[in-house]
LUMBAFI-562254 format. One record per residue (C-alpha): x, y, z. Coordinates in steps of 0.25 Angstrom, whole numbers, plus 5000, padded with zeros to 4 digits. Layout:
LUMBAFI-562254
XYZ...
//
This chain:
LUMBAFI-562254
546655195594548155215594548355065593547355055581548155165574549455095577548954955572548355025559549655095557550454965558549554895548549655005539551155005539551254855538550254845526550554975518551955005522552554975508551355045501551455175510552955175508552855165493551855275493552755365502553955335493553155375480552655495486554055535490554555505476553355595470553755705480555255705476554855705461553955825463555055895470556055865459555155905448554756035455556256075457556556035442555356125438555856235446557356225441556856215426555756325426556256425436
//
């Protein structure tokens, strides 16, 4: 079972590594934008 998991994990990283890193990068960018927008709204409205 563990060997199967490790093989699946390696296949996933080799196949979808660039896609997953891109998704993580965009998610991080959206998170940063939300943070900045929230701070700007607080600065302007309060």
